[in-house]
N, C-alpha and C positions, 0 to 999 in steps of 0.2 A: 711915238709919244712926243708931245710938244715939250720943249725945254722948260717952259714955265711950269708945266705940270710936274716934271721930274724935280725941279728945284723946290717946288712947294712941298713935295713929299719928303725930300731930304731935310728941309727945315723942320717939318713936323717930327720926323724921326730924331733929329739932333736935339730938339727941345725936350722931347720925352726921355731920351737917353741921358741927358744932363740931369733931369729931374730924378731919375732912378740911379744915378751914379754909374752909368754904363755908356761907353763910347764904342761904337763899332760901325760896320758897314752892312748894308742890306742891298741885294741886287734886285733890280726891277727890269721886267721884260720891256723890250723896245718895240714889240709887236703886239697889237691888241689880240687877246685870246677870245675866240668866239664861243668856245665851250669850256666853261669853268668847272668841269667835272660833274656837271648836272645840267638839266635843261635850262636854257635862257631864252629870252625873246629873240635872240639872233640865231641860236641853233635850233630852237623848237618854237617857231612863231605860232604854230597851231595849238600849243599848250600854254605858253607863258606870254602875258601881255607886256608891253613896253615898260609899264610902271610896276611890274610885279617881280618879286624875288622867287617865289614858288607859285605854281598855278593857282590862281584865284586869290592870292594874298599879296596886296600891294606893299611896296617898299615903305610907304608912310605908316602902314599898320605895324610893320616890324619895329620901326623907330618908336612908335607910340608905345608898344609893349615894353621896350627897354626903359622908356621914360617912366611908365607906370610902375614897373618893378622897382626902380630906384626910389620912387615916392613911397613905396610900401616899406622898404628896408630902413632899419635904424640909421641915424646919421653916422657918416664916416665908415660905412660898411663896405666890404669888398665881396662880391659874389663871384665864385669860380664854378663854371659849368663845363664839364668834359663831355665830349661826344661819346656815343656808344662805342664799345670795342667790337672788333671783328671776332666772331665766334667760329671755331674751326670744326668741321665735320670729320676731317682726317688731318694728317700733318700738313698737307698742301691744299686741301679743298675746304674753302670757307662756306659757312651757311650764308644764305642771302642776307645782306646787311639791311638793318632797319635802324634809323636814327633815333636816339633818345628824344622823347617828346619835349622835355624842357630845353635842350640844346636847340632843337629845330624851332621851337616856339620863339626863341629869342633871336636866333641868327638867320634862320632859313637855309642853313648849310646842311646838305644831305650826305656828306661824306664822313668817314671815320678819321680819327687822328688829330682833331683840333681841340683847343682849349679856349673857351671864351671867358673873359674877365670883365666885370661891370662895376663901375664906381662913379660917384659924382665927379671926382677929380679927373678921371681919364675917359669917361664915357665907356663905349664898347671897345675893348682891346681884344683882338683875336690872334692867337698863336697858331700858325698854320703849318701843316706838314712840310718838311723840307723837300724840294724837288729831287727826284731820284730818276735819272734817265733809264735805269734798269727796270724799275717798277712801271715807268710810263710805257715801255715796250710791251710788258706783260698785262698790265691792268688799265692802261689808258691814262688820259689826262686827269689831273686832280687840281682842285683849287688851291692857290697859294696866297702869298701876301698881296699880290695885285688884285686878285679876286676879292679878298677880304675888304679892301678899300673901295674898289670900283663897283663891285656887284653886291656884296652884302652890306655895304655902307658902314663899315666899322670906322670908328674915329681914329684908331691906331691899329697897326698890324705888324707882326714880327714872325720870322721863321721859328718853328718850335725849338730848334737847337739853341735859340737865344733866351728861352724862357728861364733857364736856371740863373741867368744873370739879371733879369729884369723883374720877374715875379716876386722874389723874396723881398725886395725893397717895397713893392706895392703892398705886400702883406704887413710889413712892419709899420707902415703908415696908417693902416686901417685899425679901427677900434674893435671891430668884430669881423669874423670871416664866415661866409655862408657858402656851402657847396652842395651839389647834387650827390647825395650819399650813394645812390644806385650806380652811378657811373664814376665814382671816385677813382682817381688814377695815382699810382705811386709817383708819377712824374712831378706832382706837386705836394701830395700828402707826406712825402718823405723829406720835404724841405724843412730846414731848421725852424723858420718862423711859423710854419703851419703846426709843427709838432709842439712848439712852445705855446701857441695860441690854444691848441687842443688841450694841453695840460692845464691851462688856466680857464678852461670851460668857456672859451670865446669862439668856438667853432660850432655852428648850428646847421641843421638841414635846411637847404633852400626851398625844398618842395612845399613847405607851408605857404610860401609867398607865390611861387609859380602856379600852384594849384588854385590859389585865390584868383589869379588873373585868368586862368583857363576855364574856370567854372562856368562863367557866363560867356556864351559864344557871340561873336560879332556877326553882322549880316553876311560878311564874306565867308566865315566859317560855316554858318548855317546853310549857305548855298552849297558848299562842298558836302556837308552832311546829308542834305536832301538827295543829292546825286548818289552818294554812297548807298543810302537806304533804297533808292529806286533801283539801282543795279542789283542789289542783293535780292529784292523782291522779285524782279523779273527773272533772275537766275534761278531762284528757288521754285518759282512757278513752273519753269521749263523742266526742272528736275522732278517735280511732283508728277508731271505728265509722263515722264520717262519711267517712273517707278513701277507702273503696271506691267511694262514690257520687260524691264530689267530690274527686278527686285533684289538687288545686291548692294550691300553697303559700299563696297569699293567703287562700283560704277556710279552710284549716286554722288559720292564724294568727288569723283573726277568730273562728273557732269556739272556740278554747281561751280567748281573752280574754273572750268573751261568757260562757262557762261559769264561768270564775273569778269574774267580777264578779257573776253571778247567784247565786253561792254565798256572797257576802259579802266577797270580796277588794276592797280599795280600788284596787289597780292591779296591773299585772304587775311582777314583780321586775326584768325586763329585756325588751327587744324579743324575742319568741319567735324561736328559730332553727328554721326549717322548710326543711331542705335535701333536696330530691328528687334522686335519682340522684347525679351527680357533685358537685352542690352540697353534699351531705352530707360531702364531703371537705374543705370549707372550714370550719374549726373554729368561727368566730364569724360564719357566714353570716347576713345580715340582710335581703337584698333581698326574699325571699319573693314573687317575682313570676313563677315558672315553673310550667307544668303538669307534673305528675309522669308520666313515661312508663310505660306498662304494663310490668311486670317490674322496674321500679326500686324501690329502697328509699327510704323517707323517714326522715330523722333529725330528731326534734323535741326541742329543749332548751327547757324552759319552767319558769317559777316565778311565784309571785304573792306579794303582800304582804298580810298580815293584821294590821292594827293595829300596824305597825312591824316585823313579823317576817316573814322571807322563806323561801320554799321553792325547791328547785332539783332538777329531775330530767330525765333524758333517756331516751327509748326510740326504737328503730329498728325499722321493720317494712315489709313489702311491702304496699302498699294493694291490690294485685291478689289477695292472699290466699295466696300461696305463695312460698317462697324458691327461688331457683335453687340448684343444687348448690354453686356457688362462694360465693354469699351465705350459705348455711347453714353452710359450713365456717368462714368468717370469723366469722360471728355466734356460733357455738358456742365459738370461741376467746375472744371478748370476754366472753361470758356466763360461761364457766368462770373467767376471770380475775376478773370481778366477784364471783362467789360465793366464790372462794378468798380474795380480799382482805377480804370481809366477815367471814370467819371469824377474821381477824387482829385485828379491831377490838375492843379491850379496854383497860382502864387499864394504863398502863405502856409501851405500844408507841407509837411516833411515826408521824406521817404520812409522814415520810421513809423509815422502815423499810418501811411498807406500799408506798410508791412503788417502792422498790428491788426488792421481791419481785415487784411487777407487771411491772416491766421484764424481769426474768429470765423470767417466764412468757411474756410476749409475744414476746420475742426467740426463745425456744425454739420456740414455736408457729408463728411466722412462718417460721422456717427449715424446720420439718417440712412445711409446706404449699407451700414453694417461693417464698414472697414475698421472703425474704432468703436470701442464699447461705450465711451463717454467723451464729452467735449474737452475734458481736461487731461486725457490720457497722455502719459509721457511718451507713448509710442508714436505720437504725431511727428516728433522731430526725427524719428527714423524714416518716416515716409516723406518728409520734406524738410531737410536741414538748411535750406537756402533762404536768402532774403528775397523779398518781392522784386527787388531790382537794384540797379547801381547807376552811377553817373557814367556818361559816355562822351567820347570826344576823340582826342588824339591817342588815347589808350582805351582798351576795353573796359577795365575798371578804372575809369578816369578820375582824376582829382581825389585820390584816396585819402588825402589829408583833410578833406572836407567831411565833417560829421554828418551822418544820416539824419540827425535830429534838426539840422538846419532848415529853416523854412525855404521852400523853393522860390525862385525868382524867374521872371521872364528871361529867356535866353539859355536856361539850363536844359540839357538833354538827359533823359533818364530812360531806363528800361522798366517795363512792367512784365514780369515773367512768373506767374504762379505755376506750380507743377505738383505732381504727385509721383513718387517713385517707389513702387511696391515690389520688393524682391520676390523671387519664386519661393523662397524659404519662409515668407511671412506667415505667421500664425493667424490667419484670418480667412474669410470666404475664398474658397479656391478659385472662383471665377475671376477674381480681381488680381490674383497673384501673378507676378511676372509682367506687370503692365507699368510702363513709364509714359507720362504725358506732360508736356510743357507747351504753353502758348505764350510766346514772348513778342512784345511790340516795343518799338522805339518811339519815345514821346518827347516832343518839344513843349516846354512850358511857355505860354504866351501871356500877354497882358490880360486877356479875357478868359483864359482857361488853358487849353492845350491843343496841340496838333499831333496826330498820330502819323509819324513819318513812314511807317510801314503799313499804313492802312490799306494799301492796294493789294496786299497779300491775303487771299481768302482764308477764313478760319471757321465760318459757319458750317455746320455739318452738311446741310443741303448743298451748299456751294462746292464743298469738297467732293461729295458724291457725284455731282453733275460733271465736274471736271474729270474725274477718274473714269467715268462711265460714258464719255462722249462718243466712243465707238460702239456703244451698245444701246442705241435708241434715244440718246439725249444730246445728239450732236449740235442741234440748234442752240439750246440753252448754254451748253458748254462753250460754243464759239463766241456767244455774246459775252460770257464771263471772261474768257481769255482776252477779248478785245478791251473790256472795261478795266481789267486789272493791269493791263500793260499801258 
């Protein structure tokens, strides 16, 4: 490291320490670290561009996010964002770590243990985990103070062990404190200035502001989301083809996860829902341990994560290759509702308005086929207690602080997922009992209307039948469909 660079950092540190009433030392590495605990353009040039912090998202975009957040916050506010904590499977075995969306959105840092602080006075200040040679042997390199300054482009950075001397003064100088309630850490919530501010009702949830920023996706984010959706579609298509040979929930779950990861996904967005037969009527079914009986439908709700951005889609089909008359009637109703709701997706309409329209369609349709006695029956909510959709992005139920009544804008991504879930114990026509059907698509709102990001995944009855029966006399049509959908 050049002496001028080292001297510059010491001047920055000394100035900030004097401001906060703290004088101390911080050690800096004298050798450039190639891997800052996560992929960089030096360690993973095939993933990360020279101007990027995370794959697909440039340094300038991260800096812009911080600037826009400060513009939204009240004057003299201090935002505190903790990274997600490590969750343990056993006393020594952690679950795979996933970063909190707000912390990742602002910093680009993928590791646990850090605290980010943002204010007009100090810019982005990052408190990074103290280096531990023992941990490095067992877990590998992690990002520290140097990475915060050089790679994440923080304005100031300190070891986490110095936070108890620096952060309280920053809190006292702020008129209001904002923090991410979901990842709140005792390391700062138990500090005296935080407790005092909370007692005086001057501590608020930061999510209302971060969700506002995350609601409309940038061009870079949409590129990642399109890729995530494409991976999920291709993987689910391959799983659908396998289902005729191996109609078992566990194998279909394993297949779709394998296909997603082989196509570049880092992880699944959630544990796949693979509900065969009556299990499909359990909305968030997750056991995935039953064999699918001949003649039953299978409902698969899947999604994957591609460099921080998620996909989410559902398809329902008969692994045996043909729908029963009752299944086809119900499926056609859900498909029609899905397609009609997609037509409504455009700027100016709200998710709630689309939901209300879907409820009217499904109530009317279920009455016509005899599942409901009338269109206003209270039993409808037992058969479909879900919303027509949700926002999607860095989280599955993204931007939860944004109301569903809000008019949609270009750049917002939503799901459209009508369904019906009829338990086997339902007091209605027996031919419909024990059937669960959902058809979910991922939709980008555009200037002129919408783009279905999962549009390559077949959902028409004839397409599904052709794909599943390609070894039984329809090979040519099925081959053409597989090529088209991939």
